[in-house]
C-alpha positions as CSV (number, residue, x, y, z in Angstrom):
1,X,67.2,-32.0,57.4
2,X,65.2,-32.8,60.6
3,X,62.9,-30.4,62.3
4,X,61.8,-30.0,65.9
5,X,58.2,-30.7,66.5
6,X,58.0,-27.7,68.8
7,X,59.8,-25.2,66.6
8,X,58.0,-23.2,64.0
9,X,58.1,-24.7,60.5
10,X,58.7,-22.7,57.4
11,X,58.2,-23.3,53.7
12,X,59.9,-21.9,50.6
13,X,57.3,-20.8,48.1
14,X,57.7,-19.9,44.4
15,X,55.1,-17.5,43.0
16,X,54.2,-17.2,39.3
17,X,56.1,-13.9,38.8
18,X,59.4,-13.1,37.0
19,X,61.3,-13.4,40.3
20,X,64.4,-15.7,40.6
21,X,64.1,-16.7,44.2
22,X,61.4,-18.2,46.5
23,X,59.9,-16.5,49.5
24,X,59.8,-18.0,53.0
25,X,56.5,-18.3,54.9
26,X,55.6,-19.6,58.3
27,X,53.3,-22.6,58.6
28,X,50.4,-21.9,61.0
29,X,50.4,-24.0,64.1
30,X,48.6,-27.3,63.7
31,X,49.1,-27.2,59.9
32,X,52.6,-28.7,59.9
33,X,51.5,-32.2,58.6
34,X,50.2,-30.6,55.4
35,X,53.5,-29.0,54.5
36,X,54.8,-31.0,51.5
37,X,56.9,-30.1,48.6
38,X,54.8,-29.7,45.5
39,X,51.5,-28.5,47.2
40,X,49.9,-25.2,46.3
41,X,49.4,-22.6,49.0
42,X,47.7,-19.3,49.3
43,X,50.1,-16.7,50.6
44,X,50.1,-12.9,51.3
45,X,52.2,-11.1,48.7
46,X,52.4,-7.4,49.4
47,X,48.8,-6.3,49.5
48,X,47.6,-9.2,47.4
49,X,46.9,-12.8,47.9
50,X,48.7,-15.2,45.5
51,X,48.8,-18.9,44.8
52,X,52.3,-20.3,45.2
53,X,54.0,-23.6,45.1
54,X,56.0,-25.1,48.0
55,X,59.5,-25.8,46.7
56,X,61.2,-26.6,50.0
57,X,60.6,-27.1,53.8
58,X,63.0,-25.3,56.2
59,X,63.3,-23.9,59.7
60,X,64.0,-20.5,61.2
61,X,67.7,-20.6,60.2
62,X,66.7,-19.8,56.6
63,X,65.4,-16.4,57.6
64,X,68.7,-14.8,58.7
65,X,66.9,-12.7,61.2
66,X,64.2,-11.6,58.9
67,X,60.5,-11.8,59.8
68,X,58.3,-14.3,57.9
69,X,54.6,-13.9,57.3
70,X,52.1,-16.8,57.9
71,X,50.8,-18.5,54.8
72,X,47.1,-18.3,54.5
73,X,46.0,-21.8,53.5
74,X,47.1,-25.1,52.0
75,X,45.2,-25.7,48.8
76,X,46.1,-29.4,48.3
77,X,46.2,-32.4,50.5
78,X,48.6,-34.2,48.2
79,X,51.3,-32.7,45.9
80,X,49.9,-30.8,42.9
81,X,53.3,-31.5,41.3
82,X,55.4,-34.5,42.2
83,X,58.8,-33.9,43.7
84,X,60.4,-35.5,40.6
85,X,58.5,-33.3,38.2
86,X,59.3,-30.2,40.3
87,X,62.9,-31.2,40.0
88,X,62.7,-31.2,36.3
89,X,61.0,-27.8,36.2
90,X,63.7,-26.4,38.5
91,X,66.4,-27.8,36.3
92,X,64.7,-26.4,33.1
93,X,64.4,-23.0,34.7
94,X,68.1,-23.0,35.6
95,X,69.2,-24.1,32.1
96,X,67.0,-21.4,30.5
97,X,68.1,-18.7,32.9
98,X,64.5,-18.2,33.7
99,X,62.9,-17.4,37.1
100,X,61.2,-20.4,38.6
101,X,58.0,-18.4,38.9
102,X,58.0,-17.8,35.2
103,X,58.7,-21.5,34.5
104,X,55.7,-22.4,36.6
105,X,53.5,-20.0,34.6
106,X,54.6,-21.6,31.4
107,X,54.5,-25.2,32.5
108,X,51.2,-25.4,34.4
109,X,47.7,-24.9,33.2
110,X,46.5,-21.4,33.9
111,X,49.9,-20.6,35.3
112,X,49.3,-21.7,38.9
113,X,45.5,-21.6,39.4
114,X,44.0,-21.5,42.9
115,X,41.6,-24.3,42.1
116,X,40.8,-26.7,39.3
117,X,37.3,-26.1,38.0
118,X,35.5,-28.5,35.7
119,X,35.9,-27.9,32.0
120,X,33.0,-25.7,30.7
121,X,31.6,-27.9,27.9
122,X,31.8,-26.5,24.4
123,X,29.0,-27.5,22.1
124,X,28.6,-28.5,18.5
125,X,25.8,-29.1,16.1
126,X,25.0,-32.8,15.4
127,X,23.0,-33.9,12.4
128,X,20.8,-36.9,11.8
129,X,18.7,-37.9,8.8
130,X,15.1,-36.7,9.0
131,X,12.3,-39.4,9.1
132,X,11.0,-40.5,5.7
133,X,12.5,-41.2,2.3
134,X,15.5,-39.2,1.1
135,X,14.5,-35.8,-0.2
136,X,14.4,-35.1,-3.9
137,X,16.4,-32.4,-5.7
138,X,19.6,-32.6,-3.7
139,X,22.8,-31.2,-5.2
140,X,25.8,-33.6,-5.5
141,X,27.4,-32.1,-2.4
142,X,24.1,-32.3,-0.4
143,X,23.8,-36.0,-1.5
144,X,27.3,-36.7,-0.3
145,X,26.6,-35.1,3.1
146,X,23.3,-36.9,3.4
147,X,25.0,-40.3,2.6
148,X,27.7,-39.7,5.2
149,X,25.1,-38.9,7.9
150,X,22.9,-41.9,6.9
151,X,25.8,-44.4,6.9
152,X,26.9,-43.6,10.5
153,X,23.6,-42.5,12.0
154,X,24.8,-39.0,12.6
155,X,27.7,-36.6,12.1
156,X,28.8,-33.3,13.7
157,X,29.1,-30.1,11.6
158,X,32.9,-30.0,12.1
159,X,33.3,-33.7,11.1
160,X,31.2,-33.0,7.9
161,X,33.4,-30.0,7.0
162,X,36.5,-32.2,7.3
163,X,35.2,-34.8,4.9
164,X,33.3,-32.6,2.5
165,X,34.3,-29.1,1.6
166,X,31.9,-26.7,3.3
167,X,30.0,-29.8,4.4
168,X,28.9,-28.3,7.7
169,X,27.3,-25.3,6.0
170,X,25.5,-27.6,3.5
171,X,24.1,-29.6,6.4
172,X,22.9,-26.4,8.1
173,X,21.0,-25.4,5.0
174,X,19.6,-28.9,4.6
175,X,18.4,-28.8,8.2
176,X,16.6,-25.5,7.6
177,X,14.7,-27.2,4.8
178,X,13.7,-30.1,7.1
179,X,15.9,-32.6,5.2
180,X,18.1,-33.2,8.3
181,X,17.4,-33.1,12.0
182,X,19.8,-31.0,14.1
183,X,20.6,-31.0,17.8
184,X,23.2,-29.3,20.0
185,X,25.4,-31.5,22.1
186,X,28.6,-31.1,24.2
187,X,31.7,-31.4,22.0
188,X,34.1,-34.1,23.4
189,X,37.5,-32.8,24.7
190,X,40.6,-34.6,23.4
191,X,41.6,-34.9,19.8
192,X,39.1,-32.0,19.1
193,X,41.3,-30.4,16.4
194,X,41.2,-30.7,12.7
195,X,41.9,-34.3,11.8
196,X,41.7,-36.5,8.7
197,X,40.9,-40.2,8.8
198,X,43.8,-42.7,9.2
199,X,44.8,-43.6,5.6
200,X,47.7,-45.7,6.6
201,X,45.8,-48.9,7.2
202,X,47.3,-51.9,8.9
203,X,51.0,-51.5,8.0
204,X,53.5,-54.3,8.4
205,X,56.9,-52.9,9.4
206,X,59.6,-52.8,6.7
207,X,63.0,-54.4,7.6
208,X,64.4,-50.9,8.4
209,X,61.5,-50.2,10.7
210,X,61.9,-53.5,12.4
211,X,65.6,-52.9,13.0
212,X,64.9,-49.4,14.5
213,X,62.1,-50.8,16.7
214,X,64.3,-53.6,18.0
215,X,66.9,-51.1,19.2
216,X,64.3,-48.9,20.7
217,X,62.5,-51.9,22.4
218,X,65.7,-52.9,24.1
219,X,66.2,-49.4,25.6
220,X,62.5,-49.3,26.7
221,X,62.8,-52.7,28.4
222,X,65.9,-51.6,30.3
223,X,64.1,-48.7,31.9
224,X,67.2,-46.6,31.5
225,X,67.7,-43.4,29.6
226,X,68.7,-43.6,26.0
227,X,68.6,-41.1,23.1
228,X,67.9,-42.0,19.5
229,X,68.0,-39.9,16.3
230,X,65.6,-41.4,13.7
231,X,66.8,-40.1,10.3
232,X,64.1,-41.2,7.8
233,X,63.6,-39.8,4.4
234,X,60.1,-38.3,3.7
235,X,57.6,-41.1,3.3
236,X,59.8,-43.7,4.9
237,X,57.3,-44.5,7.8
238,X,58.7,-42.6,10.8
239,X,55.2,-42.2,12.2
240,X,54.7,-45.9,12.3
241,X,57.9,-46.3,14.2
242,X,56.7,-43.7,16.7
243,X,53.4,-45.4,17.3
244,X,54.9,-48.8,17.7
245,X,57.4,-47.4,20.2
246,X,54.5,-46.0,22.2
247,X,52.9,-49.4,22.2
248,X,56.2,-50.8,23.6
249,X,56.2,-48.3,26.4
250,X,52.5,-48.9,27.2
251,X,53.3,-52.6,27.6
252,X,55.6,-51.7,30.4
253,X,53.0,-49.7,32.3
254,X,54.6,-46.3,31.6
255,X,53.5,-43.3,29.5
256,X,54.7,-41.4,26.5
257,X,54.8,-37.8,25.3
258,X,54.5,-37.2,21.5
259,X,55.7,-33.7,20.5
260,X,54.8,-32.2,17.1
261,X,55.9,-28.8,15.9
262,X,52.4,-27.4,15.6
263,X,49.3,-29.4,16.5
264,X,47.1,-27.9,13.7
265,X,49.6,-29.1,11.1
266,X,49.3,-32.8,11.8
267,X,45.7,-33.8,10.8
268,X,46.6,-37.2,9.5
269,X,48.8,-38.0,12.5
270,X,45.8,-37.3,14.9
271,X,43.6,-39.6,12.8
272,X,46.2,-42.4,13.2
273,X,46.6,-41.8,16.9
274,X,42.9,-41.8,17.5
275,X,42.4,-45.1,15.6
276,X,45.4,-46.7,17.4
277,X,44.9,-45.6,21.0
278,X,41.3,-44.5,21.3
279,X,40.4,-42.6,24.5
280,X,43.8,-43.3,26.1
281,X,45.2,-40.1,24.6
282,X,45.4,-36.5,26.0
283,X,46.0,-33.5,23.8
284,X,47.6,-30.2,24.9
285,X,47.4,-27.4,22.4
286,X,46.5,-23.7,22.2
287,X,43.0,-24.5,20.7
288,X,41.7,-25.7,24.0
289,X,40.0,-23.4,26.5
290,X,41.8,-22.9,29.8
291,X,39.4,-25.2,31.6
292,X,39.8,-27.9,28.9
293,X,43.6,-27.6,29.1
294,X,43.4,-28.0,32.9
295,X,41.3,-31.1,32.5
296,X,43.7,-32.7,30.0
297,X,46.6,-31.9,32.3
298,X,44.7,-33.5,35.2
299,X,44.2,-36.7,33.3
300,X,47.9,-36.8,32.4
301,X,49.0,-36.2,36.0
302,X,46.6,-38.9,37.3
303,X,47.9,-41.4,34.8
304,X,44.4,-41.9,33.3
305,X,45.9,-41.7,29.8
306,X,49.1,-43.3,28.5
307,X,49.9,-40.8,25.7
308,X,49.9,-37.0,25.4
309,X,50.2,-35.4,22.0
310,X,51.0,-31.8,21.8
311,X,53.2,-28.9,20.7
312,X,56.3,-27.7,22.5
313,X,54.6,-27.0,25.9
314,X,53.5,-30.7,26.1
315,X,57.1,-31.5,27.2
316,X,56.0,-30.4,30.6
317,X,53.2,-33.1,30.8
318,X,53.2,-34.4,34.4
319,X,53.1,-38.1,33.7
320,X,53.8,-40.1,36.9
321,X,55.9,-42.8,35.1
322,X,57.3,-41.3,31.9
323,X,59.0,-43.9,29.6
324,X,59.3,-42.2,26.2
325,X,59.4,-38.7,24.7
326,X,59.1,-38.5,20.9
327,X,60.0,-35.3,19.2
328,X,58.7,-35.4,15.6
329,X,60.3,-33.1,13.0
330,X,62.8,-32.3,15.8
331,X,64.7,-29.8,13.5
332,X,61.7,-27.5,13.4
333,X,62.2,-24.0,14.7
334,X,58.7,-24.1,16.2
335,X,60.1,-26.1,19.2
336,X,61.9,-22.9,20.3
337,X,59.8,-20.6,22.5
338,X,60.6,-17.1,21.4
339,X,59.2,-14.9,24.2
340,X,58.8,-15.2,27.9
341,X,60.8,-18.3,29.0
342,X,62.9,-19.0,25.9
343,X,63.1,-22.7,26.0
344,X,63.9,-25.3,23.3
345,X,61.5,-28.2,23.7
346,X,63.9,-30.7,22.1
347,X,66.6,-29.9,24.6
348,X,64.2,-30.1,27.5
349,X,63.0,-33.5,26.2
350,X,66.6,-34.7,26.4
351,X,67.0,-33.2,29.9
352,X,63.9,-34.8,31.1
353,X,64.8,-38.1,29.6
354,X,68.1,-38.1,31.6
355,X,66.4,-37.1,34.8
356,X,63.5,-39.6,34.6
357,X,65.3,-42.5,32.9
358,X,63.2,-42.3,29.8
359,X,63.9,-43.0,26.2
360,X,64.0,-39.9,23.9
361,X,63.3,-40.4,20.2
362,X,64.2,-37.5,17.9
363,X,62.9,-38.0,14.4
364,X,63.3,-36.0,11.1
365,X,63.9,-36.3,7.4
366,X,66.5,-33.6,8.0
367,X,67.9,-33.9,11.5
368,X,69.2,-30.7,13.0
369,X,73.0,-30.1,13.2
370,X,72.8,-30.6,16.9
371,X,71.0,-34.0,16.7
372,X,73.3,-35.2,13.8
373,X,76.3,-34.3,16.0
374,X,74.8,-36.3,18.9
375,X,74.6,-39.3,16.7
376,X,78.1,-38.8,15.3
377,X,79.7,-38.5,18.8
378,X,77.8,-41.4,20.3
379,X,75.7,-39.4,22.7
380,X,72.7,-40.7,20.7
381,X,72.1,-43.8,18.6
382,X,71.5,-43.0,14.9
383,X,68.7,-45.0,13.3
384,X,68.1,-44.7,9.6
385,X,65.1,-45.3,7.2
386,X,66.7,-44.6,3.8
387,X,63.9,-45.8,1.6
388,X,60.3,-44.7,1.0
389,X,57.5,-47.2,1.7
390,X,55.8,-48.3,-1.5
391,X,56.9,-48.6,-5.2
392,X,57.8,-45.0,-5.7
393,X,61.3,-43.8,-4.9
394,X,62.4,-40.3,-4.0
395,X,61.2,-37.5,-6.4
396,X,63.5,-36.3,-9.2
397,X,64.7,-32.7,-8.3
398,X,65.7,-30.2,-11.0
399,X,67.2,-26.7,-10.4
400,X,65.9,-23.9,-12.6
401,X,68.0,-20.7,-12.9
402,X,65.9,-17.6,-12.6
403,X,68.6,-15.0,-13.3
404,X,67.5,-14.6,-17.0
405,X,64.0,-13.5,-16.0
406,X,64.8,-10.5,-13.8
407,X,63.6,-8.1,-16.6
408,X,60.1,-9.5,-16.6
409,X,57.3,-7.9,-14.6
410,X,54.9,-9.1,-11.9
411,X,54.5,-12.7,-11.0
412,X,55.7,-13.7,-14.5
413,X,59.3,-13.1,-13.5
414,X,59.0,-15.8,-10.8
415,X,57.4,-18.5,-13.0
416,X,59.8,-20.2,-15.4
417,X,58.7,-21.9,-18.7
418,X,60.0,-25.1,-17.2
419,X,57.6,-24.9,-14.3
420,X,54.7,-23.8,-16.5
421,X,55.2,-26.8,-18.7
422,X,55.5,-29.2,-15.7
423,X,52.2,-27.9,-14.3
424,X,50.6,-28.4,-17.7
425,X,51.8,-32.0,-17.9
426,X,50.8,-32.8,-14.4
427,X,47.2,-31.5,-14.8
428,X,46.9,-33.3,-18.2
429,X,47.7,-36.6,-16.4
430,X,45.0,-35.9,-13.8
431,X,47.5,-35.4,-11.1
432,X,48.0,-32.6,-8.5
433,X,50.6,-30.0,-7.9
434,X,51.9,-27.9,-5.0
435,X,53.5,-24.5,-5.4
436,X,55.7,-23.4,-2.5
437,X,56.5,-19.8,-1.7
438,X,57.5,-19.0,1.8
439,X,56.2,-15.5,1.8
440,X,52.6,-14.5,2.5
441,X,50.7,-11.5,1.3
442,X,50.3,-10.1,-2.2
443,X,53.4,-8.0,-2.6
444,X,56.5,-7.7,-0.3
445,X,56.4,-3.9,-0.3
446,X,54.9,-0.8,-1.8
447,X,57.7,1.3,-3.3
448,X,57.8,4.7,-5.1
449,X,59.2,4.3,-8.6
450,X,60.3,8.0,-8.7
451,X,62.3,8.3,-5.4
452,X,62.6,4.7,-4.2
453,X,60.8,5.3,-0.9
454,X,59.2,2.2,0.6
455,X,56.1,2.5,2.8
456,X,57.3,1.6,6.3
457,X,55.6,0.4,9.5
458,X,55.2,3.3,12.0
459,X,56.1,1.0,14.9
460,X,58.8,-1.3,13.4
461,X,61.8,-0.9,11.2
462,X,60.4,-2.9,8.4
463,X,58.4,-2.4,5.2
464,X,54.7,-3.0,5.2
465,X,53.4,-6.0,3.2
466,X,50.6,-5.4,0.8
467,X,47.6,-7.8,1.4
468,X,45.0,-7.5,-1.3
469,X,42.4,-9.5,0.6
470,X,42.6,-7.2,3.6
471,X,42.6,-4.2,1.3
472,X,45.7,-2.6,2.6
473,X,49.2,-2.8,4.1
474,X,50.1,-5.0,7.1
475,X,53.1,-5.3,9.4
476,X,54.1,-8.9,9.9
477,X,55.8,-8.0,13.3
478,X,53.2,-5.9,15.1
479,X,50.1,-6.4,12.9
480,X,49.7,-2.7,12.3
481,X,47.5,-1.9,9.3
482,X,46.9,1.1,7.0
483,X,45.2,1.8,3.7
484,X,47.2,1.9,0.5
485,X,48.4,5.5,0.2
486,X,47.6,7.5,-2.9
487,X,50.9,9.3,-3.1
488,X,54.5,8.9,-1.9
489,X,55.3,10.3,1.5
490,X,58.8,11.1,0.3
491,X,58.3,13.0,-3.0
492,X,54.6,13.2,-3.4
493,X,54.6,11.1,-6.6
494,X,51.9,8.8,-7.6
495,X,53.9,6.0,-9.1
496,X,53.6,3.5,-6.3
497,X,54.4,-0.1,-7.3
498,X,53.7,-3.4,-5.6
499,X,57.2,-5.0,-5.4
500,X,57.8,-8.7,-4.9
501,X,55.5,-11.6,-4.7
502,X,53.6,-13.5,-1.9
503,X,51.2,-16.4,-1.9
504,X,48.2,-14.1,-2.6
505,X,49.7,-12.8,-5.8
506,X,50.9,-16.3,-6.8
507,X,47.4,-17.7,-6.4
508,X,45.9,-14.9,-8.5
509,X,48.5,-15.6,-11.3
510,X,47.9,-19.3,-11.2
511,X,44.1,-19.0,-11.3
512,X,44.4,-16.8,-14.4
513,X,47.0,-19.1,-16.1
514,X,45.1,-22.4,-15.5
515,X,41.5,-21.2,-15.6
516,X,40.0,-24.8,-15.6
517,X,42.1,-25.9,-12.6
518,X,40.7,-25.9,-9.0
519,X,43.2,-23.8,-6.9
520,X,43.5,-23.2,-3.2
521,X,45.9,-21.4,-0.9
522,X,47.2,-22.4,2.5
523,X,49.2,-20.0,4.7
524,X,48.7,-18.4,8.1
525,X,46.4,-15.8,6.7
526,X,44.0,-18.5,5.5
527,X,44.4,-20.6,8.6
528,X,43.2,-17.8,10.8
529,X,39.7,-18.1,9.4
530,X,37.8,-20.7,11.5
531,X,37.5,-24.0,9.7
532,X,39.4,-22.8,6.6
533,X,42.5,-25.0,7.3
534,X,40.4,-28.1,7.6
535,X,38.5,-27.2,4.5
536,X,41.6,-26.8,2.4
537,X,43.1,-30.1,3.6
538,X,39.7,-31.8,3.1
539,X,39.7,-30.5,-0.5
540,X,43.1,-32.0,-1.1
541,X,42.2,-35.3,0.5
542,X,39.0,-35.5,-1.6
543,X,40.7,-34.6,-4.8
544,X,38.9,-31.3,-5.1
545,X,42.0,-29.2,-5.4
546,X,44.3,-29.4,-8.5
547,X,46.9,-26.8,-7.5
548,X,47.7,-25.9,-3.9
549,X,49.7,-22.7,-3.3
550,X,51.2,-22.2,0.2
551,X,54.0,-21.3,2.6
552,X,55.8,-23.7,4.9
553,X,52.4,-24.9,6.1
554,X,52.1,-27.2,3.1
555,X,55.5,-28.7,3.8
556,X,54.8,-30.3,7.1
557,X,53.3,-33.7,7.7
558,X,50.9,-33.9,4.8
559,X,50.5,-37.1,2.7
560,X,48.5,-36.6,-0.5
561,X,49.3,-39.5,-2.9
562,X,48.0,-37.7,-5.9
563,X,50.5,-34.9,-5.7
564,X,53.3,-35.6,-8.1
565,X,54.7,-32.1,-8.7
566,X,56.2,-29.6,-6.3
567,X,57.3,-26.3,-7.6
568,X,59.4,-24.0,-5.4
569,X,59.2,-20.4,-6.6
570,X,62.2,-18.8,-4.8
571,X,64.3,-21.6,-3.3
572,X,67.0,-19.2,-2.1
573,X,64.6,-16.8,-0.3
574,X,66.0,-17.5,3.2
575,X,69.6,-18.0,2.4
576,X,70.5,-14.3,2.9
577,X,69.1,-14.1,6.4
578,X,71.7,-12.8,9.0
579,X,71.6,-16.1,10.8
580,X,74.3,-18.8,11.0
581,X,71.5,-21.4,10.6
582,X,70.2,-19.9,7.3
583,X,71.7,-22.5,5.1
584,X,70.6,-25.4,7.3
585,X,67.0,-24.0,7.5
586,X,66.9,-23.6,3.8
587,X,68.0,-27.1,3.2
588,X,65.5,-28.5,5.6
589,X,62.4,-26.6,4.3
590,X,63.3,-27.4,0.7
591,X,63.8,-31.1,1.5
592,X,60.6,-31.2,3.5
593,X,58.4,-29.6,0.8
594,X,60.1,-31.7,-2.0
595,X,59.1,-34.7,0.0
596,X,55.4,-34.0,-0.6
597,X,55.8,-35.1,-4.2
598,X,55.4,-38.7,-5.4
599,X,54.2,-40.3,-2.2
600,X,51.8,-42.6,-4.0
601,X,52.4,-45.1,-6.7
602,X,53.4,-42.5,-9.3
603,X,56.8,-40.9,-9.6
604,X,57.3,-37.4,-8.2
605,X,59.0,-34.4,-9.7
606,X,60.3,-31.2,-8.0
607,X,61.5,-28.0,-9.6
608,X,63.6,-25.6,-7.5
609,X,63.6,-22.1,-9.0
610,X,66.5,-20.0,-7.7
611,X,68.7,-17.0,-8.4
612,X,71.6,-18.9,-6.7
613,X,71.8,-22.3,-8.6
614,X,75.4,-22.6,-7.7
615,X,74.7,-22.6,-3.9
616,X,76.0,-25.7,-2.1
617,X,72.7,-25.8,-0.2
618,X,70.6,-25.9,-3.3
619,X,72.9,-28.4,-5.0
620,X,72.8,-30.8,-2.1
621,X,69.0,-30.6,-1.9
622,X,68.8,-31.6,-5.6
623,X,71.1,-34.5,-5.0
624,X,69.1,-35.8,-1.9
625,X,72.5,-35.6,-0.1
626,X,71.7,-34.8,3.5
627,X,74.9,-36.4,4.8
628,X,77.1,-34.4,2.4
629,X,75.3,-31.1,3.2
630,X,75.6,-31.7,7.0
631,X,79.3,-32.6,6.8
632,X,80.0,-29.3,5.0
633,X,77.8,-27.4,7.4
634,X,79.4,-28.8,10.5
635,X,82.9,-28.2,9.2
636,X,82.0,-24.5,8.7
637,X,80.5,-24.3,12.2
638,X,83.4,-26.0,13.9
639,X,85.8,-23.4,12.4
640,X,83.7,-20.6,14.1
641,X,82.9,-22.4,17.3
642,X,79.2,-22.3,16.6
643,X,76.7,-24.9,17.8
644,X,77.0,-27.8,18.1
645,X,80.7,-27.2,18.7
646,X,80.0,-24.5,21.3
647,X,77.0,-22.8,22.9
648,X,75.6,-19.3,22.5
649,X,73.8,-16.9,24.9
650,X,72.0,-14.0,23.4
651,X,71.3,-11.2,25.9
652,X,68.5,-9.2,24.4
653,X,67.8,-5.6,25.6
654,X,64.7,-3.7,24.7
655,X,63.1,-0.4,25.8
656,X,61.2,2.7,24.6
657,X,64.3,5.0,24.5
658,X,67.0,4.1,22.1
659,X,69.7,5.9,24.1
660,X,68.8,4.1,27.3
661,X,68.8,0.7,25.6
662,X,72.2,1.4,24.0
663,X,73.6,2.4,27.4
664,X,72.2,-0.7,29.0
665,X,73.7,-2.9,26.3
666,X,77.1,-1.2,26.8
667,X,76.8,-1.8,30.5
668,X,76.0,-5.5,30.2
669,X,78.9,-6.1,27.7
670,X,81.4,-4.1,29.9
671,X,80.4,-5.8,33.2
672,X,80.6,-9.3,31.7
673,X,83.9,-8.9,29.9
674,X,85.9,-9.1,33.2
675,X,84.4,-12.2,34.8
676,X,84.4,-14.1,31.5
677,X,87.8,-13.0,30.2
678,X,89.6,-16.2,31.1
679,X,86.8,-18.7,30.4
680,X,87.1,-18.9,26.6
681,X,84.0,-16.7,26.0
682,X,83.8,-14.4,23.0
683,X,81.6,-11.3,23.5
684,X,80.1,-10.0,20.2
685,X,78.5,-6.6,20.5
686,X,76.7,-4.8,21.8
687,X,74.9,-4.0,18.5
688,X,71.5,-3.1,17.4
689,X,69.4,-6.1,16.5
690,X,69.0,-6.7,12.7
691,X,65.5,-5.3,13.1
692,X,66.3,-2.6,15.5
693,X,62.8,-1.3,16.2
694,X,59.7,-3.5,16.8
695,X,56.4,-2.4,18.3
696,X,57.9,1.0,19.1
697,X,60.6,-0.5,21.2
698,X,64.3,-0.4,20.4
699,X,66.3,-3.6,20.5
700,X,70.0,-4.2,21.1
701,X,71.8,-7.5,21.7
702,X,75.0,-8.9,23.2
703,X,76.0,-12.3,21.8
704,X,78.2,-14.6,23.9
705,X,79.9,-17.5,22.1
706,X,80.6,-20.1,24.7
707,X,83.0,-23.1,24.6
708,X,81.5,-26.6,24.5
709,X,79.9,-27.8,27.8
710,X,80.0,-24.3,29.3
711,X,77.9,-24.4,32.6
712,X,75.3,-21.9,31.6
713,X,72.9,-22.7,34.4
714,X,75.6,-22.7,37.0
715,X,77.5,-19.5,35.9
716,X,75.1,-16.9,34.5
717,X,72.4,-16.5,37.2
718,X,74.9,-15.0,39.6
719,X,76.5,-12.8,36.8
720,X,73.2,-11.5,35.5
721,X,71.3,-10.9,38.8
722,X,73.3,-7.7,39.7
723,X,72.8,-6.3,36.2
724,X,69.0,-6.4,36.2
725,X,68.4,-3.3,38.4
726,X,70.9,-0.9,36.6
727,X,69.5,-2.1,33.3
728,X,65.9,-1.4,34.6
729,X,66.9,2.1,35.7
730,X,68.1,2.9,32.2
731,X,64.6,2.0,31.0
732,X,65.4,-1.3,29.4
733,X,64.5,-5.0,30.0
734,X,67.2,-7.7,29.9
735,X,66.1,-11.1,28.5
736,X,68.6,-14.0,28.2
737,X,68.1,-16.4,25.3
738,X,70.2,-19.6,25.7
739,X,71.1,-21.2,22.3
740,X,69.1,-18.7,20.3
741,X,67.2,-19.6,17.1
742,X,65.9,-16.2,16.2
743,X,68.7,-13.8,15.4
744,X,66.6,-11.1,13.7
745,X,65.0,-9.5,16.8
């Protein structure tokens, strides 16, 4: 399109609000040369001033007779977002059925800030040895801390805590006695999250790694898009393949994004990245301040670094010449954003790779059904690492039937003689054990033994979980708390029993059973305490923990060679979830946690305790038969038309009045049934969500099962747009969720 130099110039501006169209503003006279796609502008919006982003340049014909207000100011001389990156964000918004303004708020630091301020430095305490000879009377821990500081000339408090359990606190007390000198200094921004030192050393690639890297290297050199699925068993060296692939891309002058499910769960990875690439790495994660995040984002955009490590939102990293996107543990549900813009980072990585001619590497010991299908159909190249590195092979997995123990009480009913004996033998050999239970808290519920009434959350349709450490009951959906009641609200009885088991209760039982063992727990309750996560991992790394109890947090990315036993308390816990992915998720988490065993030079052992020993999922885990499991899983999904043999769109409706939400759900299902009748779409519902009330809001859903390749982004914006206002008038909010991962709410 060409524009007359004398005619007024107009720009299309997206604002960071949940609005699915841009607004047109007139460019003030004399400012026309500054009008570029991708620059930020200050615009009048109602009675407010807002920062927006120019998404297009047009003329008066776009107004259709409407009046346009003048924009107030241009905030950039060059594009804040490159046209190519803006194109990716626009495509991502379209595929997620999200307003462009919402996508900008998710993808950009601070949403869409008016200016980029310098990062306000955060400080840390740094310790040096005091002048004179080493002090007398130090405890063994203090001696260890003193030696670490003396060997390197100085250490920060956080660094000491990572290497010695409670090392930072020990240093503080030593400084108070004059044994150490302390100073406050700015903490460097970057890999400033809990990390452990790189224990991998200088590894020579195995033949399988060499073969995988050769295929990836050819694709990187071609500068064309290619997708790979790296299926490597636990301990097979996938991380080394990732890092060498990054080196291949850096050699071509391009950049790489390295996605991990949760940045805090990858301490050893960050140690390896730091030792390999030094300061050429940016990190994007929720632990940074807004200013720090903006500074990291700026470095990426300017090409000052060649690698960005981060969780799912790092897929939006604005590299000027992207050559590689790695999605580690690509099967992990954490890559799915479950509120606001509901995007799947793995799918956006593939979309971006296609748009920017980049290589996408999806890695996992248990690839998702979608990725496995990509490899089977040829849309991605399947690379395999079928053997562990080192002398030890895969751990031996045994299945223990718990059905005969249902009459026992307390934690004892969940701990079989076989598992007790295995822990005894492991400790006797001086080795370590992990006990996995994917349920936090002390007890799942508080139930009256007289009438069966369970104490419920006042805001949600769920039972409250008893947490002994917090001294009461907690809702895992809205975080509401209350004290343990003295009597039953239903019958007034006083026989209230703690039903079920969580990691708190398991830890208590284990500590009593093995009094001489050093035990620790790792779950999200523990990780909330500042520094606690790093202390637990440091204890494992230093050999200070004999038995580690935890949820799925202990299953991801950890490599502790002394762990030779993994016990799973309730292997079938997630099999009964009302979710078509329940079997796949159970297989994945059990395989991942089993893979923590026997990663050193000693053989590993795994015990899967279950009430469903005949389950195909449990059986395939015990046989290390991923391919067999996935073939059965895909056959079942193909029969139902479920992903990856079709697509899904969940339309979620929520509001304060149940009747209004139900009417809104009925309206949505009714209005869509006509336009979609001849397009092979199945409409399931409307129906209440499995958990129908959360945070005092009622939830209904309409599930659309779509045929393969259905053009979601091209079809549904026009179908959903006219429904939003009538839904709003009924007191509900409509949220589309493309290819949903969370079916419960």
